[in-house]
C-alpha positions in Angstrom: 34.6 -3.6 16.6 33.4 -1.2 19.3 29.8 0.1 19.1 30.9 3.6 18.2 32.8 2.2 15.2 29.7 0.3 14.1 27.5 3.4 14.3 30.1 5.4 12.3 30.4 2.7 9.7 26.6 2.6 9.2 26.4 6.4 9.0 29.2 6.5 6.5 27.6 3.8 4.3 24.3 5.6 4.3 25.9 8.7 2.8 27.5 6.9 -0.1 26.5 7.0 -3.8 25.2 3.9 -5.5 28.7 3.2 -7.0 30.5 3.6 -3.7 27.9 1.3 -2.0 28.7 -1.5 -4.5 32.0 -2.0 -2.7 31.2 -0.8 0.8 27.9 -2.4 1.5 29.0 -6.1 1.3 32.0 -5.2 3.6 29.7 -3.4 6.1 27.2 -6.3 6.1 30.0 -8.8 6.7 31.3 -6.6 9.6 27.8 -6.5 11.0 27.6 -10.3 10.8 30.9 -10.7 12.6 30.0 -8.0 15.2 26.7 -9.7 15.8 23.3 -8.6 14.6 21.8 -8.3 18.1 24.7 -6.0 19.2 24.5 -4.0 16.0 20.8 -3.4 16.7 21.6 -2.2 20.2 23.9 0.4 18.6 21.8 1.3 15.6 18.2 0.1 16.2 16.9 1.3 12.9 19.8 0.1 10.8 17.6 -2.1 8.6 14.9 0.4 7.9 17.6 3.0 7.0 19.3 0.6 4.7 16.0 -0.3 3.0 15.3 3.4 2.5 18.8 3.9 1.0 18.1 1.0 -1.4 14.9 2.6 -2.5 16.6 6.0 -3.0 19.3 4.5 -5.3 17.0 2.1 -7.3 17.0 -1.1 -5.2 16.3 -3.5 -8.1 19.2 -2.3 -10.2 21.6 -2.2 -7.3 20.7 -5.7 -6.0 20.9 -7.1 -9.6 24.3 -5.4 -10.1 25.9 -6.7 -6.9 25.6 -10.5 -6.6 25.0 -11.9 -3.2 24.2 -8.6 -1.4 20.4 -9.4 -1.4 21.0 -12.8 0.3 23.5 -11.3 2.7 21.2 -8.4 3.6 18.1 -10.6 4.0 19.9 -13.1 6.1 21.0 -10.4 8.5 17.6 -8.7 8.5 15.7 -11.9 9.4 18.3 -12.7 12.1 17.5 -9.3 13.5 13.8 -9.7 13.2 13.9 -13.1 14.9 16.0 -11.7 17.7 13.5 -8.9 18.2 10.4 -11.0 17.9 10.1 -11.5 21.6 10.6 -7.8 22.6 8.6 -5.9 20.0 5.2 -6.1 21.5 3.2 -5.8 18.2 5.2 -8.6 16.6 5.1 -10.8 19.8 1.4 -10.4 20.0 0.8 -11.2 16.3 3.0 -14.3 16.5 1.3 -15.4 19.7 -2.2 -15.0 18.1 -1.3 -17.0 14.9 -3.6 -20.0 15.2 -1.5 -22.4 13.1 2.0 -22.6 11.5 2.4 -20.2 8.6 5.0 -20.2 5.8 5.3 -17.0 3.8 7.4 -16.2 0.8 8.4 -12.7 -0.3 9.6 -12.5 -4.0 10.6 -9.6 -6.1 9.8 -9.6 -9.8 12.7 -7.4 -10.9 15.7 -8.4 -8.8 17.1 -11.3 -6.7 15.4 -9.9 -3.6 13.5 -12.7 -2.0 13.0 -14.2 1.5 10.7 -16.2 3.6 9.5 -16.3 7.1 7.8 -19.0 9.2 5.7 -18.7 12.3 5.7 -22.0 14.2 5.1 -22.9 17.8 4.9 -19.3 18.9 8.2 -18.3 17.2 9.1 -16.4 14.1 12.1 -17.2 11.9 13.1 -16.2 8.5 15.9 -16.2 6.0 16.8 -15.2 2.4 15.6 -17.5 -0.4 12.2 -19.0 -1.0 10.4 -21.9 0.5 9.4 -24.5 -2.1 6.0 -23.4 -3.5 4.3 -26.6 -2.1 5.4 -25.6 1.4 4.2 -22.0 1.2 0.9 -20.8 2.7 1.1 -17.2 1.4 3.2 -15.2 -1.0 3.9 -11.5 -1.4 5.1 -10.6 -4.9 5.9 -7.3 -6.7 8.7 -4.9 -7.7 11.6 -4.8 -5.2 10.8 -1.3 -4.1 7.2 -2.2 -3.3 8.3 -5.2 -1.2 10.8 -3.0 0.6 8.0 -0.5 1.4 5.9 -3.4 2.7 8.8 -4.4 5.1 9.1 -0.9 6.5 5.4 -0.4 6.9 5.1 2.2 4.2 2.8 0.2 2.0 -0.9 -0.3 2.9 -2.1 -3.9 2.8 -5.3 -4.8 1.2 -7.1 -5.5 -2.0 -7.0 -1.8 -3.0 -3.2 -1.9 -3.3 -2.6 -3.0 -6.9 1.2 -2.6 -6.7 1.5 -5.6 -4.3 0.4 -9.1 -5.5 -0.4 -11.9 -3.2 -1.1 -15.6 -3.5 -2.5 -18.0 -1.0 -5.6 -18.8 0.9 -7.5 -15.7 2.0 -8.0 -17.3 5.4 -4.3 -16.5 6.2 -4.8 -12.7 5.7 -6.0 -12.1 9.3 -2.8 -13.7 10.6 -0.3 -12.6 8.0 -1.2 -8.9 8.0 -0.6 -8.4 11.8 2.7 -10.3 11.6 3.9 -8.1 8.7 2.9 -5.0 10.7 4.9 -6.3 13.6 7.9 -7.1 11.4 7.9 -3.6 10.1 7.8 -2.2 13.6 10.9 -4.3 14.5 12.7 -3.3 11.3 12.0 0.4 12.2 13.7 -0.2 15.6 10.6 0.6 17.7 
């Protein structure tokens, strides 16, 4: 699929209603996987942030609950893209480099199948859909799907004053987790 077709496909999907997306989004995500996430990000650098904003606009929790497998497919591609960009987005690269020890973080929605994890280990960041076993996690973000999506695109302030976002884990991880999350949101935004 040439780059122009990928751009057009993304633009067309972003204009669809919730009902149209139920059919088109799984197909588009599969096309993106076959095309290559890194190439898709070259064509549409902000594809993930725009898709997340579309999810929020159409009621992400309901949509992801109604369309089995889309959450896993989306999160798999998103983390492949973030991992690919980890070395080139300066804020993320710096945060990963400054992480003093390995870190395993889960992200879990309370109202949909939206969940994922990321790991920082040996100066590298990787992530995928699904959760790490609770005994292997160092930190966890929990809350409604929309809140977690806002976190991923940098539109949700971190900190104890934000009662919409729940966290679990040792407070000693906060100085490392927060900069990594900010770096992740910068890469998702395509900056």
